[in-house]
C-alpha positions in Angstrom: 91.5 34.7 81.8 93.3 38.0 81.0 94.7 40.0 84.0 93.4 43.5 84.9 96.5 45.2 83.4 96.0 43.2 79.9 92.5 44.3 79.9 93.4 47.7 80.4 95.6 47.5 77.4 92.8 46.1 75.3 90.6 49.2 76.2 93.2 51.7 74.9 91.5 51.8 71.4 88.0 51.9 72.4 85.6 54.8 72.5 83.6 53.7 75.7 83.4 51.1 78.4 80.1 49.9 79.7 79.1 47.3 82.3 75.8 45.6 81.7 73.6 43.5 83.9 69.7 43.0 84.4 67.4 44.0 86.7 64.9 41.3 88.1 62.4 42.1 85.3 65.1 41.3 82.8 65.5 44.9 81.6 69.1 45.6 80.8 71.0 48.3 82.8 74.5 49.6 82.0 77.0 51.8 83.9 79.5 53.5 81.7 83.2 53.7 83.3 86.3 55.3 82.8 88.5 52.4 81.0 91.5 54.2 82.6 90.3 52.9 85.9 89.4 49.6 84.8 92.1 47.8 87.0 90.7 49.2 90.2 87.2 48.6 88.9 87.8 45.0 88.3 89.3 44.4 92.1 87.1 46.8 94.0 83.9 47.3 91.8 82.0 50.6 91.1 79.3 51.7 93.3 75.7 52.4 92.6 72.2 53.1 94.0 70.6 49.7 94.2 67.3 51.2 95.2 66.7 52.8 91.9 67.1 49.4 90.0 63.9 47.1 90.1 64.3 44.4 92.7 67.7 45.0 93.5 67.8 46.8 96.9 65.8 49.0 99.2 66.2 52.9 99.8 67.5 52.3 103.5 70.2 49.7 102.4 70.8 50.9 98.8 74.7 50.9 98.2 75.8 48.1 95.9 79.0 47.4 94.1 79.2 46.4 90.2 82.0 44.2 89.2 83.0 43.8 85.6 83.8 39.9 84.6 87.1 40.0 82.9 86.2 36.8 80.9 82.9 38.5 79.5 85.0 41.4 77.7 83.6 41.9 74.2 84.9 44.8 71.8 82.0 45.8 69.7 82.2 47.9 66.7 79.2 50.2 66.1 78.8 52.8 63.4 79.3 55.5 65.9 81.7 53.9 68.5 83.9 50.9 69.4 82.5 49.6 72.8 84.2 47.6 75.4 81.2 45.4 76.6 81.2 43.8 80.1 78.7 41.7 82.1 78.7 42.6 85.7 78.1 40.9 89.0 76.4 42.7 92.0 77.9 42.5 95.3 77.0 44.3 98.7 79.5 46.6 100.5 80.8 43.8 102.5 82.0 42.1 99.3 79.5 39.3 99.4 77.4 38.4 96.4 74.1 40.3 96.3 71.0 38.1 97.1 69.2 39.8 94.6 71.6 39.3 91.5 69.6 37.1 89.3 73.0 35.8 87.5 73.8 34.3 90.8 70.5 32.1 90.7 71.7 30.4 87.4 75.2 30.0 88.8 73.8 28.3 92.0 71.7 26.0 89.9 74.5 25.0 87.6 76.8 24.4 90.7 74.2 22.1 92.2 73.7 20.1 88.8 77.5 19.5 88.8 77.9 18.6 92.3 74.6 16.4 93.0 74.0 15.1 89.6 77.5 15.3 87.9 76.0 16.9 84.7 76.4 20.0 82.7 74.5 21.5 79.9 74.6 23.1 76.4 71.8 25.6 75.5 70.7 27.6 72.5 67.8 30.2 72.6 66.2 31.2 69.4 66.1 35.0 69.4 62.9 36.5 67.7 62.2 40.1 67.4 60.1 42.6 65.2 61.7 45.4 63.1 59.1 48.4 63.4 59.1 51.8 62.2 59.0 53.3 65.7 58.5 52.5 69.3 55.3 54.2 69.8 51.9 52.4 68.5 50.3 53.7 65.5 48.7 52.0 62.3 52.1 52.0 60.3 54.4 50.1 62.5 55.4 47.4 60.1 58.8 47.9 58.2 57.6 45.2 55.8 54.8 42.6 54.6 57.2 39.6 54.1 56.7 36.2 55.5 58.6 32.8 56.5 61.8 32.7 54.7 61.1 35.5 52.2 64.2 37.1 50.6 64.7 40.8 49.6 63.4 43.0 48.3 60.3 41.9 50.2 62.2 41.1 53.5 63.3 44.7 54.3 65.1 43.6 57.5 67.6 41.4 55.7 70.4 44.1 55.8 69.6 44.8 59.4 69.9 41.0 60.3 73.3 40.8 58.3 74.7 43.8 60.2 73.7 42.3 63.6 75.5 39.0 62.6 78.3 41.0 61.3 78.9 42.9 64.6 78.5 39.6 66.7 80.9 37.9 64.5 83.7 40.5 64.8 83.5 40.0 68.7 83.6 36.1 68.4 80.0 35.2 68.5 78.9 32.9 65.8 75.4 32.5 64.3 73.8 29.3 63.2 70.9 30.6 61.2 69.1 33.8 60.5 65.7 34.4 58.5 62.5 36.3 58.1 59.9 34.8 60.4 56.2 34.1 59.5 54.6 37.4 60.7 55.4 40.7 58.9 58.5 42.4 60.1 59.5 39.7 62.4 62.9 38.1 62.4 64.9 35.3 64.0 68.6 34.8 64.6 69.9 31.7 66.2 73.3 31.5 67.8 75.7 28.7 68.3 75.0 26.6 71.5 77.0 27.5 74.6 77.1 26.7 78.2 73.8 28.3 80.0 75.7 31.1 82.0 77.3 32.1 78.8 74.1 31.9 76.7 72.3 34.1 79.2 75.3 36.8 79.2 75.2 36.4 75.5 71.5 37.1 75.4 72.0 40.5 77.3 74.6 41.4 74.5 72.3 40.1 71.7 69.4 42.2 72.6 71.5 45.4 73.1 73.4 44.9 69.8 70.1 44.1 67.9 68.4 47.3 69.2 71.5 49.4 68.7 71.9 48.3 64.9 68.1 48.5 64.3 68.3 52.3 65.5 71.4 52.9 63.4 69.0 51.9 60.4 66.1 54.1 61.5 64.2 51.1 62.9 63.0 49.9 66.3 63.7 46.4 67.4 61.2 44.9 69.8 61.2 41.8 71.8 57.4 42.5 73.0 55.8 39.0 73.3 52.5 40.0 71.3 52.6 43.3 69.5 49.8 42.5 67.1 46.3 40.9 67.4 46.0 37.8 65.3 49.6 37.6 64.5 52.4 35.4 65.9 54.3 36.3 69.0 57.9 36.9 69.6 59.1 33.8 71.5 62.3 32.6 73.2 62.5 28.9 72.5 65.2 27.4 74.5 67.0 24.2 73.2 68.7 22.0 75.8 71.2 19.1 75.9 72.5 17.5 79.2 75.9 15.7 79.2 77.8 13.8 82.0 81.3 15.1 82.9 82.8 13.2 79.9 80.5 14.6 77.6 78.0 11.9 77.0 74.6 12.9 76.0 72.2 11.9 79.0 69.1 12.5 77.1 69.8 9.8 74.7 69.4 5.9 74.8 69.9 3.7 71.9 67.1 1.1 72.5 64.9 3.2 74.2 61.4 4.4 72.9 62.2 7.4 70.5 65.8 7.1 71.7 64.8 9.0 74.9 66.5 7.9 78.1 64.9 7.6 81.4 66.9 10.8 82.4 65.3 12.7 79.4 61.8 11.5 80.5 62.2 12.4 84.1 63.6 15.8 83.0 60.7 16.5 80.9 58.5 15.5 83.6 59.8 18.0 85.9 59.3 20.6 83.4 55.6 19.6 82.8 54.9 19.3 86.5 56.3 22.8 87.4 55.5 24.7 84.2 52.6 26.5 85.8 54.6 27.5 89.0 57.4 28.8 86.9 55.2 30.5 84.1 55.6 34.1 85.8 59.4 33.7 85.0 59.0 32.3 81.4 56.2 34.6 80.4 56.7 37.7 82.8 54.6 40.3 81.5 50.7 41.2 81.3 51.3 41.1 77.5 52.8 37.6 77.6 49.6 35.9 78.2 47.9 37.4 75.0 50.2 35.1 73.1 49.1 31.9 74.6 46.5 31.2 71.9 45.8 28.2 69.5 47.3 28.1 66.0 49.9 30.6 66.4 52.7 28.0 67.4 52.6 29.2 71.0 52.0 26.3 73.7 48.7 26.3 75.5 48.8 22.7 77.0 51.4 21.3 79.4 52.9 18.4 77.5 55.5 17.2 75.1 55.7 16.1 71.7 58.1 14.8 68.9 58.9 17.3 66.4 55.6 19.0 67.5 55.4 22.7 67.5 52.1 22.8 69.1 53.9 21.1 72.1 55.2 22.9 75.4 58.3 20.7 75.3 59.4 19.5 71.9 62.0 16.8 71.1 63.2 18.2 67.7 64.6 16.1 64.9 68.3 15.2 65.4 70.2 14.1 62.2 72.2 11.9 64.5 70.1 10.6 67.3 73.1 10.9 69.7 72.5 14.5 69.7 69.0 14.3 71.0 67.7 17.5 72.9 64.8 19.1 74.2 63.3 22.5 73.3 61.1 24.6 75.7 58.8 26.7 73.7 56.9 28.7 76.3 59.2 31.5 77.3 59.2 34.9 75.6 62.1 37.4 75.4 60.9 40.0 77.8 61.8 37.6 80.9 65.1 37.7 82.6 67.2 35.3 80.8 69.2 34.2 83.9 66.0 33.2 85.9 64.6 31.5 82.9 67.4 29.3 82.3 67.6 28.8 85.9 64.2 27.7 86.1 64.4 25.4 83.1 67.2 23.3 84.5 65.7 23.4 88.1 62.5 22.1 86.9 64.2 19.3 84.9 66.6 18.3 87.7 63.6 18.3 90.2 61.8 15.9 87.8 64.9 13.4 88.0 64.9 13.8 92.0 61.3 13.1 92.1 61.5 10.1 89.6 58.8 11.7 87.4 57.8 10.4 83.8 56.6 12.8 81.0 53.7 10.4 80.0 52.8 9.9 76.4 53.7 12.4 73.7 51.1 14.8 72.4 49.8 13.3 69.1 48.7 15.6 66.5 48.0 19.2 67.2 47.8 19.9 70.8 45.4 22.5 70.1 42.8 20.3 68.8 42.6 17.7 71.7 39.0 17.9 72.8 38.7 19.0 76.4 35.8 20.2 78.4 36.6 23.9 79.0 37.2 25.2 82.4 38.2 28.8 83.7 40.8 27.4 86.1 42.3 24.3 84.4 45.7 22.9 85.4 46.0 20.8 82.2 46.7 24.3 80.6 49.3 26.9 81.1 48.2 30.0 82.9 45.7 32.0 80.7 46.6 35.4 82.5 49.2 37.0 84.5 46.8 36.7 87.6 46.7 33.1 87.0 50.4 32.7 87.0 50.9 35.0 90.0 48.6 32.7 92.0 50.6 29.7 91.0 53.7 31.2 91.9 52.5 32.5 95.2 51.7 28.7 96.0 54.9 27.5 94.8 57.5 26.1 97.3 59.7 24.9 94.5 59.9 28.4 92.9 60.7 30.1 96.4 63.5 27.5 96.9 64.8 27.9 93.4 65.1 31.7 93.5 65.9 32.2 97.1 63.7 34.1 99.6 65.1 37.6 98.5 64.7 37.1 94.8 61.4 35.3 95.2 59.8 38.3 97.3 61.2 41.1 95.4 60.2 39.5 92.1 56.8 38.8 93.3 56.3 42.5 94.5 57.3 43.7 91.0 54.9 41.5 89.1 52.0 41.9 91.4 52.4 45.7 91.1 52.6 45.1 87.3 49.4 43.2 87.4 47.6 45.6 89.4 48.6 48.5 87.2 47.1 46.8 84.1 44.2 45.5 86.1 42.9 48.9 86.9 43.7 50.7 83.6 40.8 51.4 81.2 41.8 50.5 77.7 40.5 51.8 74.1 39.2 48.4 73.7 37.0 48.6 76.6 35.6 52.1 75.3 34.9 50.6 72.1 33.1 47.5 73.5 31.2 48.9 76.4 30.8 52.9 76.0 27.8 52.5 74.1 25.9 50.7 76.7 
């Protein structure tokens, strides 16, 4: 790890220095600081008003300190600036870690996984986003009419994707693949797998770089889950591998059915059991639940499948079976990546602890399984934000995973969000009911 004096030297040729973190909702926050003061800031932090950040602090105890993490430094080359990018951690004025820092939740889950289960993880999210003509709703938002794997000149976003990849590459982040998605104006970039904490930090950086590069090219990049009726959503599929301390894949067993170990089956069993209780973390907005519809590659049923994109948990094809991994398909990119990754790992480890089994895989399309429709049906993922909130409110598992402070603060934010949407009259309601 570079020392503060070495870091100060690296910042000499930068135009700006910013410390990034997330509020509990997952929105990115940034605090620009004077690079000349970076040594003192690394040692003592920089103060800010935590009560003005969603879920961080109350007005009567609002002082918080933001500490840049030296190992997170990236020098990012934009068109108009050379930026020193840091991820920050939040502490209180006594120098103790803030109980409302979402990053600390993931740190705690990973520490527990290593100490109690002797395991570590590799994680790789799929980053999906739309490139639109502006950030306000109108009838001409699409920047192209291309589809899956279309190339230029139909794919108008290829230049932007390439620029995003180039900027990330310059600061040491390698991409795996990038392409136009199924829906017009929708794109996907996948980065190389990383440890979960690094992957969550990188997600903050990726989203910032993507929106910045899009703006430089006269476009708006949105991670909104469901911008358009009848079209695919933006997802945040998370691929996960589990290893012991020597690097052995704990999800793989040579002679087991589908090469899935008992550990893998228990891990998936935990995800399936607790998926409803953590849904408000994975799909955290009112709009998120408009995406859980059949035939749009979004999961609706709690279950798992082999190479099955209609399943909530998927076991993708692995060229080498020893590289067996799982993919969680219900998260979307508006959530807090630290809480999403902590919840995924926490659910799986709880499945191991309880000795659960994932049951039989989905055969064929999970959308076409005949089930008698019920309004409240625990076989499915929640159909609304309200349903997800009720499940979270009843969940001891989620309370213990997040800790009392974050759980209470997060629930207050989400209940307020739900109430705002519940009481707002929309143009669709005018169109449907005004003539009555």
